DSSP file (Angstrom, degrees, kcal/mol; ACC not computed):
  #  RESIDUE AA STRUCTURE BP1 BP2  ACC     N-H-->O    O-->H-N    N-H-->O    O-->H-N    TCO  KAPPA ALPHA  PHI   PSI    X-CA   Y-CA   Z-CA
    1    1 A M              0   0    0      0, 0.0     2,-0.2     0, 0.0     0, 0.0   0.000 360.0 360.0 360.0 145.0  137.4  111.0   86.6
    2    2 A K     >  -     0   0    0      1,-0.1     4,-1.8     4,-0.0     5,-0.1  -0.478 360.0-117.2 -85.4 159.6  135.9  110.5   83.3
    3    3 A K  H  > S+     0   0    0      1,-0.2     4,-2.0     2,-0.2     5,-0.1   0.840 113.5  53.9 -64.0 -35.7  132.2  110.6   82.6
    4    4 A A  H  > S+     0   0    0      2,-0.2     4,-2.1     1,-0.2    -1,-0.2   0.889 107.7  50.0 -68.2 -40.7  132.1  106.9   81.5
    5    5 A E  H  > S+     0   0    0      2,-0.2     4,-2.2     1,-0.2    -1,-0.2   0.898 110.1  50.8 -65.0 -39.2  133.8  105.7   84.7
    6    6 A L  H  X S+     0   0    0     -4,-1.8     4,-2.1     2,-0.2    -2,-0.2   0.907 110.6  48.2 -64.3 -43.5  131.3  107.7   86.8
    7    7 A Q  H  X S+     0   0    0     -4,-2.0     4,-2.3     1,-0.2    -1,-0.2   0.879 110.4  52.8 -64.8 -37.5  128.3  106.2   85.0
    8    8 A M  H  X S+     0   0    0     -4,-2.1     4,-2.3     2,-0.2    -2,-0.2   0.907 109.6  48.0 -64.9 -42.3  129.8  102.7   85.4
    9    9 A Q  H  X S+     0   0    0     -4,-2.2     4,-2.3     2,-0.2    -2,-0.2   0.893 111.5  50.4 -65.8 -40.4  130.2  103.2   89.2
   10   10 A E  H  X S+     0   0    0     -4,-2.1     4,-2.5     2,-0.2    -2,-0.2   0.903 110.4  50.0 -63.9 -41.2  126.6  104.5   89.4
   11   11 A T  H  X S+     0   0    0     -4,-2.3     4,-2.6     2,-0.2    -2,-0.2   0.922 111.3  48.1 -63.9 -44.6  125.3  101.4   87.5
   12   12 A I  H  X S+     0   0    0     -4,-2.3     4,-2.3     1,-0.2    -2,-0.2   0.906 112.2  49.8 -62.9 -41.2  127.2   99.0   89.8
   13   13 A L  H  X S+     0   0    0     -4,-2.3     4,-2.3     2,-0.2    -2,-0.2   0.906 111.4  48.3 -63.9 -43.1  125.9  100.8   92.9
   14   14 A V  H  X S+     0   0    0     -4,-2.5     4,-2.7     2,-0.2     5,-0.2   0.919 112.1  49.1 -64.2 -44.1  122.3  100.7   91.6
   15   15 A I  H  X S+     0   0    0     -4,-2.6     4,-2.3     1,-0.2    -2,-0.2   0.905 111.5  50.4 -62.2 -40.9  122.6   97.0   90.7
   16   16 A F  H  X S+     0   0    0     -4,-2.3     4,-2.0     2,-0.2    -2,-0.2   0.923 112.5  45.5 -62.9 -45.6  124.1   96.3   94.2
   17   17 A I  H  X S+     0   0    0     -4,-2.3     4,-2.3     2,-0.2    -2,-0.2   0.908 112.9  50.1 -66.3 -42.8  121.2   98.2   96.0
   18   18 A V  H  X S+     0   0    0     -4,-2.7     4,-2.6     1,-0.2    -1,-0.2   0.899 109.8  52.0 -62.7 -40.1  118.5   96.5   93.8
   19   19 A T  H  X S+     0   0    0     -4,-2.3     4,-2.4    -5,-0.2    -1,-0.2   0.900 109.6  49.0 -62.6 -41.3  120.1   93.1   94.6
   20   20 A I  H  X S+     0   0    0     -4,-2.0     4,-2.4     2,-0.2    -2,-0.2   0.916 111.5  49.2 -64.7 -42.5  120.0   93.8   98.4
   21   21 A I  H  X S+     0   0    0     -4,-2.3     4,-2.2     2,-0.2    -2,-0.2   0.916 112.3  47.8 -63.3 -43.4  116.3   94.9   98.1
   22   22 A I  H  X S+     0   0    0     -4,-2.6     4,-2.5     2,-0.2    -1,-0.2   0.900 111.0  52.0 -64.1 -40.1  115.4   91.7   96.2
   23   23 A G  H  X S+     0   0    0     -4,-2.4     4,-2.4     2,-0.2    -2,-0.2   0.908 109.6  48.2 -62.1 -43.1  117.3   89.6   98.8
   24   24 A I  H  X S+     0   0    0     -4,-2.4     4,-2.4     2,-0.2    -1,-0.2   0.897 111.7  51.1 -64.1 -39.9  115.4   91.2  101.7
   25   25 A G  H  X S+     0   0    0     -4,-2.2     4,-2.5     2,-0.2    -2,-0.2   0.919 110.9  47.1 -63.5 -44.0  112.2   90.6   99.8
   26   26 A I  H  X S+     0   0    0     -4,-2.5     4,-2.5     2,-0.2    -2,-0.2   0.907 112.2  50.4 -64.6 -41.7  112.9   87.0   99.2
   27   27 A F  H  X S+     0   0    0     -4,-2.4     4,-2.3     2,-0.2    -2,-0.2   0.916 111.7  47.9 -62.3 -43.5  114.0   86.5  102.9
   28   28 A T  H  X S+     0   0    0     -4,-2.4     4,-2.3     2,-0.2    -2,-0.2   0.919 112.2  49.1 -63.4 -44.1  110.7   88.1  104.1
   29   29 A F  H  X S+     0   0    0     -4,-2.5     4,-2.2     1,-0.2    -2,-0.2   0.906 110.7  51.3 -61.2 -42.1  108.7   86.0  101.8
   30   30 A Y  H  X S+     0   0    0     -4,-2.5     4,-2.3     2,-0.2    -2,-0.2   0.910 109.8  49.1 -61.9 -44.3  110.5   82.9  103.0
   31   31 A Q  H  X S+     0   0    0     -4,-2.3     4,-2.1     1,-0.2    -1,-0.2   0.900 111.2  49.5 -64.0 -41.2  109.9   83.7  106.7
   32   32 A L  H  X S+     0   0    0     -4,-2.3     4,-2.2     2,-0.2    -1,-0.2   0.888 110.3  50.9 -65.1 -38.7  106.1   84.3  106.0
   33   33 A Q  H  X S+     0   0    0     -4,-2.2     4,-2.5     2,-0.2    -2,-0.2   0.906 109.2  50.8 -65.1 -41.9  105.9   81.0  104.1
   34   34 A L  H  X S+     0   0    0     -4,-2.3     4,-2.3     1,-0.2    -2,-0.2   0.913 111.0  48.6 -61.8 -42.4  107.5   79.2  107.1
   35   35 A K  H  X S+     0   0    0     -4,-2.1     4,-2.3     2,-0.2    -2,-0.2   0.901 111.8  49.5 -63.9 -41.7  105.1   80.8  109.5
   36   36 A S  H  X S+     0   0    0     -4,-2.2     4,-2.2     2,-0.2    -2,-0.2   0.899 111.2  49.0 -64.6 -41.5  102.1   79.8  107.3
   37   37 A I  H  X S+     0   0    0     -4,-2.5     4,-2.2     2,-0.2    -2,-0.2   0.894 110.9  50.4 -65.8 -39.6  103.4   76.2  107.0
   38   38 A D  H  X S+     0   0    0     -4,-2.3     4,-2.2     2,-0.2    -2,-0.2   0.902 110.1  49.8 -65.9 -40.9  103.8   76.0  110.8
   39   39 A N  H  X S+     0   0    0     -4,-2.3     4,-2.3     1,-0.2    -2,-0.2   0.895 110.8  50.0 -63.2 -40.0  100.3   77.4  111.4
   40   40 A S  H  X S+     0   0    0     -4,-2.2     4,-2.4     2,-0.2    -2,-0.2   0.885 109.2  52.0 -65.2 -38.6   98.9   74.8  108.9
   41   41 A R  H  X S+     0   0    0     -4,-2.2     4,-2.3     2,-0.2    -2,-0.2   0.916 110.6  47.6 -63.2 -43.4  100.8   72.0  110.7
   42   42 A I  H  X S+     0   0    0     -4,-2.2     4,-2.2     2,-0.2    -2,-0.2   0.918 112.7  48.8 -64.8 -43.4   99.3   73.1  114.1
   43   43 A E  H  X S+     0   0    0     -4,-2.3     4,-2.3     1,-0.2    -2,-0.2   0.903 111.5  49.7 -63.4 -41.4   95.8   73.3  112.6
   44   44 A L  H  X S+     0   0    0     -4,-2.4     4,-2.4     1,-0.2    -1,-0.2   0.900 110.2  50.5 -63.8 -41.4   96.2   69.8  111.0
   45   45 A E  H  X S+     0   0    0     -4,-2.3     4,-2.0     2,-0.2    -2,-0.2   0.888 110.0  50.2 -64.8 -39.2   97.4   68.4  114.3
   46   46 A Q  H  X S+     0   0    0     -4,-2.2     4,-2.2     2,-0.2    -2,-0.2   0.911 111.6  47.8 -65.7 -41.9   94.4   69.9  116.2
   47   47 A N  H  X S+     0   0    0     -4,-2.3     4,-2.4     1,-0.2    -2,-0.2   0.890 109.7  53.4 -64.6 -38.8   92.0   68.4  113.6
   48   48 A R  H  X S+     0   0    0     -4,-2.4     4,-2.2     1,-0.2    -1,-0.2   0.883 108.8  49.7 -63.0 -38.5   93.8   65.0  113.9
   49   49 A D  H  X S+     0   0    0     -4,-2.0     4,-2.5     2,-0.2     5,-0.2   0.904 109.6  51.1 -67.1 -41.2   93.3   65.1  117.7
   50   50 A L  H  X S+     0   0    0     -4,-2.2     4,-2.1     1,-0.2    -2,-0.2   0.924 112.3  46.3 -60.9 -44.1   89.6   65.9  117.3
   51   51 A I  H  X S+     0   0    0     -4,-2.4     4,-2.2     2,-0.2     5,-0.2   0.900 111.1  53.3 -65.2 -40.3   89.1   63.0  114.9
   52   52 A L  H  X S+     0   0    0     -4,-2.2     4,-2.3     1,-0.2    -2,-0.2   0.928 111.1  45.1 -61.2 -46.0   91.1   60.7  117.2
   53   53 A L  H  X S+     0   0    0     -4,-2.5     4,-1.0     1,-0.2    -1,-0.2   0.873 113.0  51.4 -66.2 -36.5   88.9   61.6  120.2
   54   54 A A  H  < S+     0   0    0     -4,-2.1     4,-0.2    -5,-0.2    -1,-0.2   0.876 119.4  34.5 -68.8 -36.6   85.7   61.2  118.2
   55   55 A T  H >< S+     0   0    0     -4,-2.2     3,-0.7    -5,-0.2     4,-0.3   0.732 105.3  70.0 -91.3 -23.0   86.7   57.8  116.8
   56   56 A L  H >< S+     0   0    0     -4,-2.3     3,-1.2    -5,-0.2     6,-0.3   0.892  95.3  52.8 -64.5 -40.7   88.5   56.4  119.9
   57   57 A K  T 3< S+     0   0    0     -4,-1.0    -1,-0.2     1,-0.3    16,-0.1   0.712 113.4  44.8 -71.2 -17.6   85.4   56.0  122.0
   58   58 A N  T <  S+     0   0    0     -3,-0.7    -1,-0.3    -4,-0.2    -2,-0.2   0.321  86.9 120.5-103.4   6.5   83.7   54.0  119.3
   59   59 A S  S X> S-     0   0    0     -3,-1.2     4,-2.9    -4,-0.3     3,-1.4  -0.440  70.9-127.9 -69.8 141.3   86.7   51.9  118.6
   60   60 A P  T 34 S+     0   0    0      0, 0.0    -1,-0.1     0, 0.0     5,-0.1   0.760 107.4  66.2 -61.5 -23.0   86.2   48.1  119.0
   61   61 A K  T 34 S+     0   0    0      1,-0.1    21,-0.1    -5,-0.1    -4,-0.1   0.808 121.0  14.9 -65.2 -28.6   89.3   48.1  121.2
   62   62 A F  T <4 S+     0   0    0     -3,-1.4    13,-3.0    -6,-0.3    16,-0.2   0.652  98.2 103.4-121.6 -23.3   87.5   50.2  123.8
   63   63 A S  E  <  -A   74   0A   0     -4,-2.9     2,-0.4    11,-0.3    11,-0.2  -0.303  66.7-121.4 -73.9 150.8   83.8   50.3  123.3
   64   64 A Y  E     -     0   0A   0      9,-2.4     7,-2.9     7,-0.3     2,-0.4  -0.757  29.0-172.3 -90.7 130.9   81.4   48.2  125.4
   65   65 A T  E     -A   70   0A   0     -2,-0.4     2,-0.5     5,-0.2     5,-0.2  -0.973  11.1-159.9-124.2 141.5   79.2   45.7  123.5
   66   66 A Y  E >  S-A   69   0A   0      3,-2.7     3,-1.8    -2,-0.4    -2,-0.0  -0.967  80.0 -21.8-122.5 114.2   76.4   43.7  125.0
   67   67 A L  T 3  S-     0   0    0     -2,-0.5    -1,-0.1     1,-0.3     3,-0.1   0.863 128.8 -50.1  53.5  41.1   75.4   40.5  123.0
   68   68 A G  T 3  S+     0   0    0      1,-0.2     2,-0.5     0, 0.0    -1,-0.3   0.308 114.2 117.4  85.4  -8.9   77.0   42.0  119.9
   69   69 A N  E <   -A   66   0A   0     -3,-1.8    -3,-2.7     1,-0.0     2,-0.4  -0.804  65.7-126.3 -94.5 128.4   75.2   45.3  120.2
   70   70 A E  E     -A   65   0A   0     -2,-0.5     2,-0.3    -5,-0.2    -5,-0.2  -0.567  21.6-157.4 -74.8 129.3   77.4   48.4  120.7
   71   71 A E  E     -     0   0A   0     -7,-2.9     2,-1.8    -2,-0.4    -7,-0.3  -0.693  30.0-108.9 -97.6 158.6   76.5   50.5  123.6
   72   72 A N  E    S+     0   0A   0     -2,-0.3     2,-0.3    -9,-0.1    66,-0.2  -0.443  86.6  89.1 -87.7  64.9   77.6   54.1  123.8
   73   73 A A  E    S-     0   0A   0     -2,-1.8    -9,-2.4    -9,-0.3     2,-0.5  -0.982  75.4-113.8-154.1 160.1   80.2   53.6  126.5
   74   74 A I  E     -Ab  63 139A   0     64,-3.0    66,-3.1    -2,-0.3     2,-0.7  -0.884  30.2-129.9 -99.5 128.0   83.9   52.7  127.0
   75   75 A D  E >>  - b   0 140A   0    -13,-3.0     4,-0.8    -2,-0.5     3,-0.6  -0.682  14.8-158.9 -78.5 113.5   84.5   49.4  128.6
   76   76 A T  H 3> S+     0   0    0     64,-2.5     4,-0.6    -2,-0.7     3,-0.2   0.779  88.2  61.6 -69.6 -25.5   87.0   50.2  131.4
   77   77 A L  H >4 S+     0   0    0     63,-0.4     3,-0.7     1,-0.2     4,-0.5   0.851 101.4  53.3 -67.3 -33.2   88.2   46.6  131.7
   78   78 A K  H X> S+     0   0    0     -3,-0.6     4,-1.3     1,-0.2     3,-0.6   0.766  98.7  65.5 -70.0 -25.3   89.4   46.8  128.1
   79   79 A L  H 3< S+     0   0    0     -4,-0.8    -1,-0.2     1,-0.2    -2,-0.2   0.758  90.2  65.1 -69.0 -23.4   91.4   50.0  129.0
   80   80 A L  T << S+     0   0    0     -3,-0.7    -1,-0.2    -4,-0.6    -2,-0.2   0.830 115.4  25.3 -69.7 -31.1   93.7   48.0  131.3
   81   81 A N  T <4 S+     0   0    0     -3,-0.6     2,-0.3    -4,-0.5    -1,-0.2   0.555  97.9 102.0-110.7 -11.1   95.2   45.9  128.5
   82   82 A S     <  +     0   0    0     -4,-1.3     2,-0.4   -21,-0.1   -20,-0.0  -0.553  41.6 179.3 -83.8 138.6   94.8   48.1  125.4
   83   83 A K        -     0   0    0     -2,-0.3     2,-0.2    37,-0.0    37,-0.1  -0.995  20.6-132.2-133.3 142.1   97.7   50.1  124.0
   84   84 A L        -     0   0    0     35,-0.9     3,-0.1    -2,-0.4     0, 0.0  -0.554  22.8-110.4 -90.8 155.8   97.5   52.3  120.9
   85   85 A A        -     0   0    0     -2,-0.2     2,-0.2     1,-0.2    -1,-0.1  -0.141  66.3 -50.1 -70.8 178.2  100.0   52.3  118.0
   86   86 A N        +     0   0    0      1,-0.2    -1,-0.2    34,-0.0     3,-0.1  -0.336  58.2 167.4 -59.7 118.1  102.3   55.2  117.5
   87   87 A K        -     0   0    0      1,-0.5    -1,-0.2    -2,-0.2     2,-0.1   0.178  49.4-110.2-114.5  12.3  100.2   58.5  117.5
   88   88 A G  S    S-     0   0    0      2,-0.1     2,-1.5     1,-0.1    -1,-0.5  -0.484  71.9 -17.2  90.3-164.7  103.1   60.9  117.8
   89   89 A F  S    S+     0   0    0     68,-0.2    68,-2.6    -2,-0.1     2,-0.3  -0.630  98.7 119.7 -82.0  91.6  104.0   63.0  120.9
   90   90 A K  E     -C  156   0A   0     -2,-1.5    32,-2.8    32,-0.4     2,-0.4  -0.921  52.6-145.2-144.9 165.5  100.7   62.8  122.7
   91   91 A E  E     -CD 155 121A   0     64,-1.8    64,-2.6    -2,-0.3     2,-0.6  -0.953  16.0-169.1-136.6 120.9   99.2   61.6  126.0
   92   92 A I  E     +CD 154 120A   0     28,-3.0    27,-2.4    -2,-0.4    28,-1.6  -0.947  13.9 171.5-114.1 119.1   95.7   60.2  125.9
   93   93 A T  E     -CD 153 118A   0     60,-2.5    60,-3.1    -2,-0.6     2,-0.4  -0.921  23.4-152.6-127.1 151.7   94.0   59.7  129.2
   94   94 A I  E     -CD 152 117A   0     23,-2.7    23,-2.9    -2,-0.3     2,-0.4  -0.995  19.3-172.4-122.6 128.8   90.5   58.7  130.3
   95   95 A K  E     -CD 151 116A   0     56,-2.7    56,-2.5    -2,-0.4     2,-0.5  -0.973  24.1-130.5-128.3 134.1   89.4   59.9  133.7
   96   96 A Q  E     +C  150   0A   0     19,-2.4     5,-0.3    -2,-0.4    54,-0.3  -0.710  28.3 173.7 -78.5 125.4   86.3   59.2  135.7
   97   97 A V  E     +     0   0A   0     52,-1.9    53,-0.2    -2,-0.5    -1,-0.2   0.679  50.4  70.4-108.7 -23.3   84.8   62.5  136.9
   98   98 A Y  E    S+C  149   0A   0     51,-1.6    51,-1.6     1,-0.3    -1,-0.3  -0.977  97.5  21.4-148.3 134.4   81.5   61.4  138.5
   99   99 A P  S    S-     0   0    0      0, 0.0    -1,-0.3     0, 0.0    -3,-0.0   0.698 101.2-112.4 -70.9 158.9   81.0   60.0  141.0
  100  100 A D        -     0   0    0     -2,-0.1     2,-0.3    -3,-0.1    -3,-0.1  -0.267  41.0-178.5 -59.8 141.2   84.4   60.8  142.6
  101  101 A A        -     0   0    0     -5,-0.3     2,-0.2     1,-0.0    14,-0.1  -0.783  43.1 -60.7-130.2 175.9   86.7   57.9  143.0
  102  102 A Q        -     0   0    0     -2,-0.3     2,-1.7     1,-0.1    13,-0.3  -0.422  54.9-122.1 -60.0 127.3   90.1   57.3  144.5
  103  103 A N        +     0   0    0     -2,-0.2     2,-0.3    11,-0.2    -1,-0.1  -0.551  65.7 125.8 -77.4  87.7   92.5   59.5  142.5
  104  104 A A        -     0   0    0     -2,-1.7    12,-1.9     6,-0.0    11,-1.6  -0.985  67.2-102.3-145.3 151.9   94.9   56.8  141.3
  105  105 A L  B     -e  116   0A   0     -2,-0.3     2,-0.2    10,-0.2    12,-0.2  -0.617  48.6-118.1 -73.9 129.8   96.3   55.4  138.0
  106  106 A C        +     0   0    0     10,-3.6    12,-0.3    -2,-0.4     2,-0.3  -0.481  45.6 150.5 -78.9 137.3   94.4   52.3  137.1
  107  107 A N     >  -     0   0    0     -2,-0.2     4,-1.0    10,-0.1     3,-0.2  -0.853  61.0 -84.6-145.9-176.3   96.1   48.9  136.9
  108  108 A K  T  4 S+     0   0    0     -2,-0.3    -2,-0.0     1,-0.2   -28,-0.0   0.780 122.3  54.5 -67.7 -26.2   95.1   45.3  137.4
  109  109 A Q  T  4 S+     0   0    0      1,-0.2    -1,-0.2     3,-0.0    -3,-0.1   0.870 117.2  30.9 -77.8 -36.8   95.7   45.4  141.1
  110  110 A N  T >4 S+     0   0    0     -3,-0.2     3,-1.8    -5,-0.1    -2,-0.2   0.394  88.6 155.7-106.2   4.5   93.6   48.4  142.0
  111  111 A Y  T 3<  +     0   0    0     -4,-1.0     4,-0.0     1,-0.3   -34,-0.0  -0.534  65.3  14.0 -70.1 137.1   90.8   48.1  139.4
  112  112 A P  T 3  S+     0   0    0      0, 0.0     2,-1.3     0, 0.0    -1,-0.3  -0.874 113.0  75.9 -96.5  18.1   87.9   49.3  139.8
  113  113 A N  S <  S+     0   0    0     -3,-1.8     2,-0.3   -12,-0.1    -2,-0.1  -0.330  88.7  72.1 -89.0  54.8   88.9   51.5  142.8
  114  114 A C        -     0   0    0     -2,-1.3   -11,-0.2   -11,-0.1    -9,-0.1  -0.913  59.7-154.8-153.4 174.2   90.7   54.1  140.6
  115  115 A N        +     0   0    0    -11,-1.6   -19,-2.4   -13,-0.3     2,-0.5   0.435  64.3  80.0-141.6   2.3   89.8   56.8  138.2
  116  116 A N  E     -De  95 105A   0    -12,-1.9   -10,-3.6   -21,-0.2     2,-0.5  -0.963  46.0-177.9-121.1 126.3   92.7   57.4  135.7
  117  117 A Y  E     -D   94   0A   0    -23,-2.9   -23,-2.7    -2,-0.5     2,-0.8  -0.983  14.7-153.1-120.0 124.5   93.5   55.3  132.7
  118  118 A V  E     +D   93   0A   0     -2,-0.5   -25,-0.2   -12,-0.3     3,-0.1  -0.872  17.9 173.5 -97.4 112.6   96.5   56.1  130.5
  119  119 A V  E     +     0   0A   0    -27,-2.4   -35,-0.9    -2,-0.8     2,-0.3   0.846  69.2   1.3 -86.4 -38.0   95.7   54.8  127.0
  120  120 A Y  E     +D   92   0A   0    -28,-1.6   -28,-3.0   -37,-0.1    -1,-0.3  -0.983  62.5 176.8-152.8 138.4   98.7   56.3  125.2
  121  121 A S  E     +D   91   0A   0     -2,-0.3     2,-0.3   -30,-0.2   -30,-0.2  -0.909  14.3 148.8-150.3 119.6  101.7   58.2  126.4
  122  122 A K        -     0   0    0    -32,-2.8   -32,-0.4    -2,-0.3    35,-0.2  -0.845  20.1-174.6-148.5 109.8  104.8   59.4  124.5
  123  123 A K        -     0   0    0     -2,-0.3     2,-0.1   -34,-0.2     4,-0.1  -0.835  22.9-122.6-107.7 142.4  106.4   62.7  125.6
  124  124 A P        -     0   0    0      0, 0.0     3,-0.1     0, 0.0    34,-0.1  -0.361  25.1-115.5 -74.5 163.2  109.3   64.4  123.8
  125  125 A S  S    S+     0   0    0      1,-0.2     2,-0.5    -2,-0.1    -2,-0.0   0.837 106.8  35.7 -68.4 -31.4  112.5   65.1  125.7
  126  126 A K  S    S-     0   0    0     32,-0.0     2,-0.6     0, 0.0    -1,-0.2  -0.980  75.1-159.5-126.5 120.7  111.9   68.9  125.3
  127  127 A I        +     0   0    0     -2,-0.5     3,-0.1     1,-0.2    30,-0.0  -0.872  18.5 167.7-102.2 120.6  108.4   70.3  125.5
  128  128 A T        +     0   0    0     -2,-0.6     2,-0.3     1,-0.4    -1,-0.2   0.773  69.3   1.1 -99.5 -33.7  107.9   73.7  123.9
  129  129 A S        -     0   0    0      2,-0.0    29,-2.0     0, 0.0     2,-0.4  -0.992  58.4-150.2-152.7 156.9  104.0   73.8  123.9
  130  130 A T  E     - F   0 157A   0     -2,-0.3     2,-0.5    27,-0.2    27,-0.2  -0.996   3.1-163.7-132.3 133.6  101.1   71.7  124.8
  131  131 A Y  E     - F   0 156A   0     25,-2.5    25,-3.1    -2,-0.4     2,-0.4  -0.980  13.1-165.8-117.1 123.5   97.6   71.6  123.2
  132  132 A I  E     + F   0 155A   0     -2,-0.5     2,-0.4    23,-0.2    23,-0.2  -0.924  11.7 171.2-116.2 132.2   94.9   69.9  125.3
  133  133 A I  E     + F   0 154A   0     21,-2.3    21,-3.1    -2,-0.4     2,-0.3  -0.997   6.6 178.8-136.7 141.7   91.5   68.8  124.1
  134  134 A S  E     - F   0 153A   0     -2,-0.4    19,-0.2    19,-0.2    -2,-0.0  -0.960  10.6-171.6-142.5 159.2   88.9   66.8  125.9
  135  135 A T  E     - F   0 152A   0     17,-2.1    17,-2.8    -2,-0.3     2,-0.1  -0.991  31.9-103.9-148.2 147.3   85.4   65.4  125.4
  136  136 A P  E     + F   0 151A   0      0, 0.0     2,-0.3     0, 0.0    15,-0.3  -0.418  39.6 179.1 -74.6 149.5   82.9   63.7  127.8
  137  137 A V  E     - F   0 150A   0     13,-2.5    13,-2.5    -2,-0.1     2,-0.5  -0.941  29.3-117.7-141.2 162.8   82.4   59.9  127.6
  138  138 A S  E     - F   0 149A   0     -2,-0.3   -64,-3.0    11,-0.2     2,-0.4  -0.909  28.2-152.5-102.8 131.6   80.4   57.3  129.4
  139  139 A L  E     -bF  74 148A   0      9,-3.5     9,-2.8    -2,-0.5     2,-0.5  -0.883   2.1-154.6-108.4 134.8   82.4   54.6  131.2
  140  140 A Y  E     -bF  75 147A   0    -66,-3.1   -64,-2.5    -2,-0.4   -63,-0.4  -0.925   1.1-160.3-110.2 130.5   81.1   51.1  131.8
  141  141 A F  E  >> - F   0 146A   0      5,-3.0     5,-1.5    -2,-0.5     4,-1.4  -0.912   2.3-167.9-109.0 105.3   82.4   49.0  134.7
  142  142 A P  T  45S+     0   0    0      0, 0.0    -1,-0.1     0, 0.0     5,-0.0   0.809  82.0  59.6 -67.6 -30.6   81.7   45.3  134.0
  143  143 A Y  T  45S+     0   0    0      1,-0.2    -2,-0.0     3,-0.1     0, 0.0   0.888 122.3  24.1 -64.6 -37.3   82.4   44.1  137.6
  144  144 A T  T  45S-     0   0    0     -3,-0.4    -1,-0.2     2,-0.1     3,-0.1   0.471 101.1-128.5-105.6  -4.4   79.7   46.3  139.1
  145  145 A N  T  <5 +     0   0    0     -4,-1.4     2,-0.3     1,-0.2    -2,-0.1   0.918  61.9 138.8  55.3  48.2   77.6   46.6  135.9
  146  146 A E  E   < - F   0 141A   0     -5,-1.5    -5,-3.0     2,-0.0     2,-0.4  -0.891  49.0-142.1-124.1 152.2   77.5   50.4  136.3
  147  147 A Y  E     + F   0 140A   0     -2,-0.3     2,-0.3    -7,-0.2    -7,-0.2  -0.937  25.0 178.7-108.8 136.0   77.8   53.4  134.0
  148  148 A K  E     - F   0 139A   0     -9,-2.8    -9,-3.5    -2,-0.4     2,-0.2  -0.942  30.6-103.5-135.5 158.2   79.8   56.5  135.2
  149  149 A A  E     +CF  98 138A   0    -51,-1.6   -52,-1.9    -2,-0.3   -51,-1.6  -0.572  45.7 164.3 -83.1 142.0   80.7   59.8  133.6
  150  150 A G  E     -CF  96 137A   0    -13,-2.5   -13,-2.5   -54,-0.3     2,-0.4  -0.893  30.1-129.4-147.0 176.7   84.2   60.4  132.4
  151  151 A V  E     -CF  95 136A   0    -56,-2.5   -56,-2.7    -2,-0.3     2,-0.5  -1.000  10.2-151.2-134.1 132.0   86.4   62.6  130.2
  152  152 A I  E     -CF  94 135A   0    -17,-2.8   -17,-2.1    -2,-0.4     2,-0.4  -0.915  22.5-170.6-102.3 130.9   88.8   61.5  127.5
  153  153 A E  E     -CF  93 134A   0    -60,-3.1   -60,-2.5    -2,-0.5     2,-0.5  -0.970  14.1-164.2-130.1 133.6   91.7   64.0  127.1
  154  154 A A  E     -CF  92 133A   0    -21,-3.1   -21,-2.3    -2,-0.4     2,-0.5  -0.975   4.1-166.9-117.9 125.8   94.4   64.3  124.5
  155  155 A K  E     -CF  91 132A   0    -64,-2.6   -64,-1.8    -2,-0.5     2,-0.5  -0.959   7.2-160.3-110.3 121.2   97.5   66.3  125.2
  156  156 A S  E     -CF  90 131A   0    -25,-3.1   -25,-2.5    -2,-0.5     2,-0.3  -0.882   7.4-158.0-103.2 132.0   99.6   67.1  122.1
  157  157 A Y  E       F   0 130A   0    -68,-2.6   -68,-0.2    -2,-0.5   -27,-0.2  -0.822 360.0 360.0-109.2 146.6  103.2   68.1  122.7
  158  158 A S              0   0    0    -29,-2.0   -28,-0.1    -2,-0.3    -1,-0.1   0.294 360.0 360.0-145.6 360.0  105.5   70.0  120.4
C-alpha cells in the first residue's frame, strides 16, 4: 500500500469516529432537553392545579353569598348543578370531612345526607401517574343554615 492511500484511510476513519461522537453528543443533549421539558410541564401543571384550587372556592359559581356579600364558604346547593369547562385530565371533588356524614356521592335525591361532590371528572383511558393536591374549605348548607368543614381535592392524571 502506498503512503497516500494509508493516510486517506486514516482520515476517513477519524472523520467516521468524530461523526459518531458528535451524533452521540447530540442524542444525549436531545434526551436531556426532553427530560427538562417534561419536568417543566409537570411543574406547570402542578402550579395550574394550585391556582385552580385557590380560585375555585371564591368563584361565583360555587361561593356562598348572603345579601350580595360574599361569605368565605362554598354553597353546597350550587355544587349539585354546576359543571366546569374542560380542565384537562383531572378529577375535582369536594368532600365534607367534619362532622361525618353518610359516605355517598351527592345528587338531588340524597342532598344534604351525603358528603361527596364531584365538580369535574375527566379521566384518560390509560393512567400512568396521578398527582393529588387538596386544601380545606368551608361548606355552607342552605337547607339547614349550617357551616361544615370540607376538603377540595384535585387529581391530575397523565
